[in-house]
C-alpha positions, 0 to 999 in steps of 0.5 A: 499499500502506497502511504504518504510519507508524512500524513497530515491535514490541511487546516484553514489553508495550512498543512499540519503533519499528524505526528505522533497521533494516537488512533483514537485522538479526535479532530477536536482534541487534535485541533485544540492541542494546535491552538485552534480553540474556537471548537469546543467539547460540550457533550463528547457525543455529538449532541450540542455542536459546539465542536463543529468544523467544516470539511471539504467533501465530494459534493452531490451537485457540485464537485466539492461541498463544505460539510459541518461534522462533529470533530469530537467524534471523527479520529483526526487520522480520518481526515488524513490528506483532507481539508478542514476549515474552523471558525478561526479560518472563516474570519478574524475580529477585524475582518468577520466572515458574513456569518460571524457578522450577522451573528454579532450584529443581531445578538446571536452570542452571549457567553459564546461557548457555542457560537463557533460551532453555530458559525461552522454549521451555518457557514456550511449551510451558507455555502451549500450548493443550490441554496437560493432566495425564493419568493415562495412562503416561508416557515420558521425553519425555512428562510427567503434566502433559502437557508434550511434551519435544519442545518443547526439542529445539531447545535445547541445554545443554552443562553442566547435564545434561538430567535436572534440565531435564526434572525441571523441565519434568514439575514444572510445573502450569497457568497460574493464574487471572489469568496475563496470558500465558494470557489474551492467547491467548484474544484475536485475534492481531496482524494482519499489518502491511503493511511497507516499510523502507528502510535503505542502499538495501535494502528489507524489504517485506510486501505486503498481498495476493498480487496485490501480491507477484506484481506485486513479483516481476515488477518486481524478479525479484532479490527474496529471498523469505522466510517463516520464514527458517529458510534464509535466517537461516542465509545472512545469519548465516554467509555474510554474504549480503545482498539488495537487496530481502527480500519477506516472504509468511509471512502471505498468506492465500492461502498459509496455507490447508489444505483436503481437496478432492475428489481431493486435500488442498492445503496452503498453502506459508506454513503452518509445519510445526507448524501443518500437523502440528496441523491434519492431526492424523494424517490423512496418516500419512506426514507424521505420520512426518515431522514429529517428525523434521524439525529441531526444534520451534523450527524447525518453528515457523517453517520452512514447507512452500513454503520447504522446497520452494523452497530446493531442497536436496538434503537437505531433509526434506519433498521425499522424503515429498512425492515419495512422496506424488505431490505436485504444487506450485502456482505463482502468477503474474501469468498465474495458477496453474500445477501442476507435479508434484513429481517434475518441479520439481527440475532441478539442484542448488538449481534448479527450474522455477519461474520468477522472477516465480512464487511457491510457492502450496501443495502437492497431495496426491492422494486416496485415500493409500496405505495402507502408508507410512514415513519413514526419516531416517538421521542422526547424532542422533535429533533437530535434525540434517540427514539423510545419507539420507531415504526416504519410502514410499507402497505399496498392496498387495492379495492379497498383491501390490504394486499401486503403489509410490512412493519418494522420496529425499534425500541421494543425489543433486543433487536429491531424486528418485523411486526409479522403478527400485525402484518398477518392481522392486516393482510387480506382484510379491508382497510377500514377503521374496524380492521386497523383497531384490531391490528392496533391491539396486536401491534401494541403486544409486538416485541417485548416492550421494556422499562427503561429511562427513555419510556415505560413498557406500558407507554411503548405498548401504547405508542405501538397501538396508537401509530397504526391509528395514526398512519390510517387517519393521516391517509384519508385518501386511502379510505375512498376506495372502499367507500366507493366500491 
């Protein structure tokens, strides 16, 4: 494997070497150690956004896109060869960036602890390709300048209040001619750098090819595979987890394809949720409902669909939707690809059928898609929260009757699961409120709802039952077939 003599990261235009950096060192700790202290640690788990920085990533509608990420989660070694901009690189006290200027004049900062993170997240939205002013009616989450406040859904402020921050966001114009960061987006993104860093016996490796990656996993089954690192980063920060070998797969081309093929859609495991959302552009409606409810934009900018499946968490947001879509998981190994139904993939709490030498290459969604879909996430906050219960629906209704039903559940058992009993209670029956109420009573008993700090078993059971009724009543157009028959 060809490896650069000195790994390094370009920060605010200057290339800084990654010398003596341990595999678990986060970009946040490394940046602050270099004197760039604008980004801060608030929660160490990607929830507050005080650590936000911008990274030059491959764009979906432009060659390069400035993408906001949580520096507290990503290993700095994963940024080898990449370009990063921090709040210090956007402007100075004598020459403020437009985002900094608007936040300053509109009172968008008090104690200032969170402000650099807001600046970087809002700057990424400022430079987002396709953001244009609109004369269409706006709401409290979308401004007349095209700014989507969901860009700030992963940033928390405890003292300013959000109105002046919102005012600053909606006051932004467009990048001026000669803006270097805007011009950078029209140039190719940095190439992935093959990386091998060893410090104190622990290694960080970014292989060049899938073949090389699979060979390494076969040789070193104890390796920790990372992509967006939104789960592993929390383990490192809050639980002190360390690994003798960390293998980064987020830039492998074979894991970054999205294609509509004959009979199915294939989504590469290393595509981030934001990339998938923009590439699909609503063509898979159930996933379009999922994306805005999945954590925050900051997390979705890094979190991958393969990682959300690979962690095998019973409260992951993607599995319930994917189960409803009858998804398959494609596992790659030196022996070739193996396709496993997602419904058969999870075997126990954070346990799966994946062998140590296998890697999730992607997921496949069979076509055609069910016409009636819904994704319901019950949590304590609208955004940026862990679900108490998550339900994905995909139903086909014809002539007033349910032809086929698929329902995926999260948060009600040791694994994500299909609500098979409820599916059977719906299939072949008229799509009426009476049928739905009977099936809702079955759904309320699916899984083994548990008591924990997020919700009680009785609450989870009640939410399951109400969820199906909500689906029925929010789609009145599906009732008319039966009425007119």
